[in-house]
VEXKETI-308698 format. One record per residue (C-alpha): z, y, x; residue number from 1. Coordinates in steps of 0.25 Angstrom, whole numbers, plus 5000, padded with zeros to 4 digits. Each point is the difference from the previous one (the first is absolute). Layout:
<r><w>Z</w><v>Y</v><u>X</u><num>NUM</num></r>
...
***
This chain:
<r><w>5050</w><v>5149</v><u>4812</u><num>1</num></r>
<r><w>5015</w><v>5003</v><u>4999</u><num>2</num></r>
<r><w>5006</w><v>5004</v><u>5012</u><num>3</num></r>
<r><w>5012</w><v>4991</v><u>5004</u><num>4</num></r>
<r><w>5005</w><v>5005</v><u>5013</u><num>5</num></r>
<r><w>4997</w><v>5015</v><u>5006</u><num>6</num></r>
<r><w>5004</w><v>5006</v><u>5013</u><num>7</num></r>
<r><w>4998</w><v>5015</v><u>5001</u><num>8</num></r>
<r><w>5004</w><v>5006</v><u>5014</u><num>9</num></r>
<r><w>5007</w><v>4990</v><u>5006</u><num>10</num></r>
<r><w>5008</w><v>5003</v><u>5012</u><num>11</num></r>
<r><w>5011</w><v>4990</v><u>5008</u><num>12</num></r>
<r><w>5006</w><v>5005</v><u>5012</u><num>13</num></r>
<r><w>5008</w><v>4991</v><u>5010</u><num>14</num></r>
<r><w>5009</w><v>5009</v><u>5006</u><num>15</num></r>
<r><w>4990</w><v>5012</v><u>5006</u><num>16</num></r>
<r><w>4987</w><v>4991</v><u>4999</u><num>17</num></r>
<r><w>4992</w><v>5002</v><u>4988</u><num>18</num></r>
<r><w>4995</w><v>4986</v><u>4997</u><num>19</num></r>
<r><w>4993</w><v>5003</v><u>4987</u><num>20</num></r>
<r><w>4994</w><v>5015</v><u>4999</u><num>21</num></r>
<r><w>4997</w><v>5003</v><u>4985</u><num>22</num></r>
<r><w>4992</w><v>4989</v><u>4996</u><num>23</num></r>
<r><w>4994</w><v>4997</v><u>4985</u><num>24</num></r>
<r><w>4995</w><v>4988</v><u>4994</u><num>25</num></r>
<r><w>5001</w><v>4992</v><u>4986</u><num>26</num></r>
<r><w>4998</w><v>4987</v><u>4996</u><num>27</num></r>
<r><w>4995</w><v>4997</v><u>4986</u><num>28</num></r>
<r><w>5002</w><v>4988</v><u>4990</u><num>29</num></r>
<r><w>4992</w><v>4988</v><u>5004</u><num>30</num></r>
<r><w>4996</w><v>5005</v><u>5013</u><num>31</num></r>
<r><w>5001</w><v>4994</v><u>5014</u><num>32</num></r>
<r><w>5002</w><v>5011</v><u>5009</u><num>33</num></r>
<r><w>5000</w><v>4998</v><u>5015</u><num>34</num></r>
<r><w>5008</w><v>5011</v><u>5010</u><num>35</num></r>
<r><w>4994</w><v>4997</v><u>5014</u><num>36</num></r>
<r><w>5002</w><v>5006</v><u>5014</u><num>37</num></r>
<r><w>5004</w><v>4996</v><u>5013</u><num>38</num></r>
<r><w>5015</w><v>4996</v><u>5005</u><num>39</num></r>
<r><w>5009</w><v>5013</v><u>5000</u><num>40</num></r>
<r><w>4991</w><v>5006</v><u>4989</u><num>41</num></r>
<r><w>5012</w><v>5002</v><u>4991</u><num>42</num></r>
<r><w>4996</w><v>4989</v><u>4989</u><num>43</num></r>
<r><w>5013</w><v>4992</v><u>5000</u><num>44</num></r>
<r><w>5008</w><v>5014</v><u>5000</u><num>45</num></r>
<r><w>4992</w><v>5003</v><u>4987</u><num>46</num></r>
<r><w>5004</w><v>4987</v><u>4994</u><num>47</num></r>
<r><w>5014</w><v>5001</v><u>5003</u><num>48</num></r>
<r><w>5000</w><v>5014</v><u>4994</u><num>49</num></r>
<r><w>4994</w><v>4995</v><u>4988</u><num>50</num></r>
<r><w>5010</w><v>4989</v><u>4997</u><num>51</num></r>
<r><w>5012</w><v>5010</v><u>5003</u><num>52</num></r>
<r><w>5004</w><v>4991</v><u>5012</u><num>53</num></r>
<r><w>4996</w><v>5014</v><u>5009</u><num>54</num></r>
<r><w>5004</w><v>5013</v><u>4996</u><num>55</num></r>
<r><w>4987</w><v>5010</v><u>4998</u><num>56</num></r>
<r><w>5002</w><v>5014</v><u>5006</u><num>57</num></r>
<r><w>4990</w><v>5006</v><u>4991</u><num>58</num></r>
<r><w>4990</w><v>4998</v><u>4989</u><num>59</num></r>
<r><w>5001</w><v>4991</v><u>4988</u><num>60</num></r>
<r><w>4998</w><v>4986</v><u>4996</u><num>61</num></r>
<r><w>4998</w><v>4997</v><u>4985</u><num>62</num></r>
<r><w>4999</w><v>4985</v><u>4995</u><num>63</num></r>
<r><w>4997</w><v>4998</v><u>4985</u><num>64</num></r>
<r><w>5000</w><v>5015</v><u>4999</u><num>65</num></r>
<r><w>5014</w><v>5002</v><u>5005</u><num>66</num></r>
<r><w>5006</w><v>5005</v><u>5013</u><num>67</num></r>
<r><w>5005</w><v>4989</v><u>5009</u><num>68</num></r>
<r><w>5010</w><v>5008</v><u>5008</u><num>69</num></r>
<r><w>5014</w><v>4997</v><u>4998</u><num>70</num></r>
<r><w>4998</w><v>4986</v><u>4995</u><num>71</num></r>
<r><w>5002</w><v>4988</v><u>5008</u><num>72</num></r>
<r><w>4990</w><v>4989</v><u>5003</u><num>73</num></r>
<r><w>5008</w><v>4991</v><u>4991</u><num>74</num></r>
<r><w>4997</w><v>5009</v><u>4989</u><num>75</num></r>
<r><w>4985</w><v>5000</v><u>5003</u><num>76</num></r>
<r><w>5000</w><v>4986</v><u>5000</u><num>77</num></r>
<r><w>5005</w><v>4999</v><u>4986</u><num>78</num></r>
<r><w>4989</w><v>5010</v><u>4996</u><num>79</num></r>
<r><w>4989</w><v>4991</v><u>5006</u><num>80</num></r>
<r><w>4998</w><v>5006</v><u>5015</u><num>81</num></r>
<r><w>5003</w><v>4989</v><u>5010</u><num>82</num></r>
<r><w>4997</w><v>5000</v><u>5015</u><num>83</num></r>
<r><w>4997</w><v>4988</v><u>5009</u><num>84</num></r>
<r><w>5005</w><v>5007</v><u>5013</u><num>85</num></r>
<r><w>4994</w><v>5000</v><u>5014</u><num>86</num></r>
<r><w>5007</w><v>4989</v><u>5008</u><num>87</num></r>
<r><w>5002</w><v>4992</v><u>4986</u><num>88</num></r>
<r><w>5015</w><v>5002</v><u>5000</u><num>89</num></r>
<r><w>5003</w><v>4985</v><u>4993</u><num>90</num></r>
<r><w>5014</w><v>4996</v><u>4999</u><num>91</num></r>
<r><w>5001</w><v>4990</v><u>5012</u><num>92</num></r>
<r><w>5012</w><v>4993</v><u>4995</u><num>93</num></r>
<r><w>4995</w><v>4997</v><u>4985</u><num>94</num></r>
<r><w>4991</w><v>4989</v><u>4997</u><num>95</num></r>
<r><w>4986</w><v>5004</v><u>4995</u><num>96</num></r>
<r><w>5004</w><v>4998</v><u>4986</u><num>97</num></r>
<r><w>5011</w><v>5008</v><u>5001</u><num>98</num></r>
<r><w>4992</w><v>5012</v><u>5006</u><num>99</num></r>
<r><w>4990</w><v>4998</v><u>4988</u><num>100</num></r>
<r><w>5013</w><v>5001</v><u>4990</u><num>101</num></r>
<r><w>5004</w><v>5013</v><u>5008</u><num>102</num></r>
<r><w>4987</w><v>5006</v><u>4997</u><num>103</num></r>
<r><w>5003</w><v>4999</v><u>4985</u><num>104</num></r>
<r><w>5015</w><v>5006</v><u>5001</u><num>105</num></r>
<r><w>4996</w><v>5012</v><u>4991</u><num>106</num></r>
<r><w>4996</w><v>4988</v><u>4988</u><num>107</num></r>
<r><w>5009</w><v>4992</v><u>4992</u><num>108</num></r>
<r><w>4989</w><v>4992</v><u>4993</u><num>109</num></r>
<r><w>5004</w><v>4987</v><u>5006</u><num>110</num></r>
<r><w>4989</w><v>4991</v><u>4994</u><num>111</num></r>
<r><w>4988</w><v>5010</v><u>5005</u><num>112</num></r>
<r><w>5006</w><v>5001</v><u>5014</u><num>113</num></r>
<r><w>5000</w><v>4985</v><u>5001</u><num>114</num></r>
<r><w>4985</w><v>5001</v><u>4996</u><num>115</num></r>
<r><w>4997</w><v>5011</v><u>5009</u><num>116</num></r>
<r><w>5006</w><v>4991</v><u>5012</u><num>117</num></r>
<r><w>4991</w><v>4990</v><u>4996</u><num>118</num></r>
<r><w>4989</w><v>5009</v><u>4999</u><num>119</num></r>
<r><w>5003</w><v>5005</v><u>5014</u><num>120</num></r>
<r><w>5000</w><v>4986</v><u>5005</u><num>121</num></r>
<r><w>4986</w><v>4998</v><u>4994</u><num>122</num></r>
<r><w>4996</w><v>5013</v><u>5008</u><num>123</num></r>
<r><w>5006</w><v>4995</v><u>5012</u><num>124</num></r>
<r><w>5000</w><v>4985</v><u>5001</u><num>125</num></r>
<r><w>5007</w><v>5001</v><u>5013</u><num>126</num></r>
<r><w>5011</w><v>5005</v><u>4995</u><num>127</num></r>
<r><w>5002</w><v>4990</v><u>4990</u><num>128</num></r>
<r><w>5000</w><v>4989</v><u>5011</u><num>129</num></r>
<r><w>5011</w><v>5008</v><u>5007</u><num>130</num></r>
<r><w>5009</w><v>5006</v><u>4988</u><num>131</num></r>
<r><w>5013</w><v>4995</v><u>5005</u><num>132</num></r>
<r><w>4997</w><v>5004</v><u>5015</u><num>133</num></r>
<r><w>5007</w><v>5012</v><u>5005</u><num>134</num></r>
<r><w>4991</w><v>5012</v><u>5001</u><num>135</num></r>
<r><w>5004</w><v>5004</v><u>5014</u><num>136</num></r>
<r><w>4995</w><v>4987</v><u>5005</u><num>137</num></r>
<r><w>4985</w><v>5002</v><u>4994</u><num>138</num></r>
<r><w>4987</w><v>5005</v><u>5008</u><num>139</num></r>
<r><w>4996</w><v>5015</v><u>4999</u><num>140</num></r>
<r><w>4989</w><v>4996</v><u>4990</u><num>141</num></r>
<r><w>5009</w><v>4992</v><u>4992</u><num>142</num></r>
<r><w>5011</w><v>5012</v><u>4999</u><num>143</num></r>
<r><w>4988</w><v>5009</v><u>4997</u><num>144</num></r>
<r><w>4997</w><v>4992</v><u>4987</u><num>145</num></r>
<r><w>5015</w><v>4999</v><u>4997</u><num>146</num></r>
<r><w>5001</w><v>5015</v><u>5001</u><num>147</num></r>
<r><w>4988</w><v>5002</v><u>4991</u><num>148</num></r>
<r><w>5006</w><v>4989</v><u>4990</u><num>149</num></r>
<r><w>5013</w><v>5007</v><u>4999</u><num>150</num></r>
<r><w>4993</w><v>5013</v><u>4997</u><num>151</num></r>
<r><w>4992</w><v>4994</v><u>4990</u><num>152</num></r>
<r><w>5012</w><v>4995</v><u>4993</u><num>153</num></r>
<r><w>5005</w><v>5013</v><u>4995</u><num>154</num></r>
<r><w>4987</w><v>5001</v><u>4993</u><num>155</num></r>
<r><w>4995</w><v>5013</v><u>5005</u><num>156</num></r>
<r><w>4991</w><v>5010</v><u>4994</u><num>157</num></r>
<r><w>4996</w><v>5006</v><u>5014</u><num>158</num></r>
<r><w>5002</w><v>4990</v><u>5012</u><num>159</num></r>
<r><w>5001</w><v>5008</v><u>5014</u><num>160</num></r>
<r><w>4996</w><v>4991</v><u>5012</u><num>161</num></r>
<r><w>5003</w><v>5005</v><u>5013</u><num>162</num></r>
<r><w>4992</w><v>4993</v><u>5012</u><num>163</num></r>
<r><w>4999</w><v>4986</v><u>4994</u><num>164</num></r>
<r><w>4991</w><v>4995</v><u>5010</u><num>165</num></r>
<r><w>5008</w><v>5004</v><u>5012</u><num>166</num></r>
<r><w>5003</w><v>4990</v><u>5011</u><num>167</num></r>
<r><w>4993</w><v>4989</v><u>4992</u><num>168</num></r>
<r><w>4990</w><v>4989</v><u>5004</u><num>169</num></r>
<r><w>4985</w><v>5002</v><u>4995</u><num>170</num></r>
<r><w>5001</w><v>4988</v><u>4990</u><num>171</num></r>
<r><w>5014</w><v>5006</v><u>4995</u><num>172</num></r>
<r><w>4993</w><v>5015</v><u>4999</u><num>173</num></r>
<r><w>4990</w><v>4993</v><u>4992</u><num>174</num></r>
<r><w>5009</w><v>4994</v><u>4990</u><num>175</num></r>
<r><w>5008</w><v>5013</v><u>4999</u><num>176</num></r>
<r><w>4988</w><v>5008</v><u>4996</u><num>177</num></r>
<r><w>4996</w><v>4990</v><u>4990</u><num>178</num></r>
<r><w>5013</w><v>5001</v><u>4994</u><num>179</num></r>
<r><w>4999</w><v>5015</v><u>5000</u><num>180</num></r>
<r><w>4986</w><v>4999</v><u>4992</u><num>181</num></r>
<r><w>5006</w><v>4990</v><u>4990</u><num>182</num></r>
<r><w>5012</w><v>5008</v><u>4997</u><num>183</num></r>
<r><w>4992</w><v>5013</v><u>4997</u><num>184</num></r>
<r><w>4990</w><v>4992</v><u>4992</u><num>185</num></r>
<r><w>5013</w><v>4996</v><u>4991</u><num>186</num></r>
<r><w>5002</w><v>5015</v><u>4998</u><num>187</num></r>
<r><w>5010</w><v>5004</v><u>5009</u><num>188</num></r>
<r><w>4997</w><v>5014</v><u>5006</u><num>189</num></r>
<r><w>5001</w><v>4999</v><u>5016</u><num>190</num></r>
<r><w>5002</w><v>5011</v><u>5011</u><num>191</num></r>
<r><w>4996</w><v>4993</v><u>5013</u><num>192</num></r>
<r><w>5005</w><v>5005</v><u>5014</u><num>193</num></r>
<r><w>4991</w><v>4993</v><u>5010</u><num>194</num></r>
<r><w>4997</w><v>5002</v><u>5015</u><num>195</num></r>
<r><w>4988</w><v>4989</v><u>4997</u><num>196</num></r>
<r><w>4991</w><v>5010</v><u>4994</u><num>197</num></r>
<r><w>4988</w><v>4991</v><u>4998</u><num>198</num></r>
<r><w>5007</w><v>4990</v><u>4992</u><num>199</num></r>
<r><w>5008</w><v>5011</v><u>4993</u><num>200</num></r>
<r><w>4988</w><v>5008</v><u>4996</u><num>201</num></r>
<r><w>4992</w><v>4988</v><u>4996</u><num>202</num></r>
<r><w>5010</w><v>4996</v><u>4988</u><num>203</num></r>
<r><w>5003</w><v>5015</v><u>4996</u><num>204</num></r>
<r><w>4995</w><v>5009</v><u>4989</u><num>205</num></r>
<r><w>5004</w><v>5013</v><u>5007</u><num>206</num></r>
<r><w>5006</w><v>5003</v><u>5015</u><num>207</num></r>
<r><w>5007</w><v>5011</v><u>5007</u><num>208</num></r>
<r><w>4999</w><v>5002</v><u>5015</u><num>209</num></r>
<r><w>5013</w><v>5004</v><u>5007</u><num>210</num></r>
<r><w>5000</w><v>5006</v><u>5014</u><num>211</num></r>
<r><w>5013</w><v>5006</v><u>5006</u><num>212</num></r>
<r><w>5008</w><v>5003</v><u>4987</u><num>213</num></r>
<r><w>4988</w><v>5006</v><u>4992</u><num>214</num></r>
<r><w>4989</w><v>4994</v><u>4991</u><num>215</num></r>
<r><w>4986</w><v>5003</v><u>5008</u><num>216</num></r>
<r><w>4990</w><v>4992</v><u>4990</u><num>217</num></r>
<r><w>5000</w><v>4994</v><u>4986</u><num>218</num></r>
<r><w>4990</w><v>4995</v><u>4991</u><num>219</num></r>
<r><w>4994</w><v>4986</v><u>4994</u><num>220</num></r>
<r><w>5004</w><v>4989</v><u>5009</u><num>221</num></r>
<r><w>4987</w><v>4993</v><u>5001</u><num>222</num></r>
<r><w>4993</w><v>5013</v><u>5004</u><num>223</num></r>
<r><w>5011</w><v>5003</v><u>5010</u><num>224</num></r>
<r><w>4997</w><v>4985</v><u>5006</u><num>225</num></r>
<r><w>4986</w><v>5005</v><u>5004</u><num>226</num></r>
<r><w>5004</w><v>5015</v><u>5004</u><num>227</num></r>
<r><w>4997</w><v>5000</v><u>5016</u><num>228</num></r>
<r><w>5012</w><v>5009</v><u>5002</u><num>229</num></r>
<r><w>5009</w><v>4989</v><u>4995</u><num>230</num></r>
<r><w>4992</w><v>4989</v><u>5006</u><num>231</num></r>
<r><w>5002</w><v>5006</v><u>5014</u><num>232</num></r>
<r><w>5014</w><v>5005</v><u>4998</u><num>233</num></r>
<r><w>5006</w><v>4987</v><u>4993</u><num>234</num></r>
<r><w>4989</w><v>4989</v><u>5000</u><num>235</num></r>
<r><w>4997</w><v>5001</v><u>5015</u><num>236</num></r>
<r><w>4985</w><v>5003</v><u>4998</u><num>237</num></r>
***
């Protein structure tokens, strides 16, 4: 399978603190890859470095065979790399429909954009019910749906999801993971960062475990789900 995203020797520092200490991983076309680890392991920092919202201090990130360093996040979105950030980041003073339109800001095929908005409303019926509501007045789960819909409006080749289940009710977590599975089934390649290791491993093809800025384990996600070390460290067993 074609490698769409390749990270080699990535290092990221905050001041004098080395948050990411030279990690390697890759995401191949059609895969759902999970990056799991406890809070503070460096997962979100890694995602920010990939999208150019945080500078790397060392190593290389390639997307579609080309280095991403020096490109802005907006350039990467145009090339099909989109992220749903931790904390959702919806435009609070815009309506749901306006947020979805913002997700398509790199496109100019208006008829197709309208079709895709309808598609998002079919994936997330709750958004259709509230399409004229300001995004800032929605619940956390509804905002997460909107953030995912907004990212999908760019028609990404690779979708980065940063802690999509964080702070959500169990019912909403079920819905979010159901959507992640469905989006992947439609051919979108996904890199999923999650603290909920059991849910992330259950839907992934492959997984990487990150601890204190380094990758300590990688392999088949289902095999990792039954690995005693992973179960003891992340699944509470």
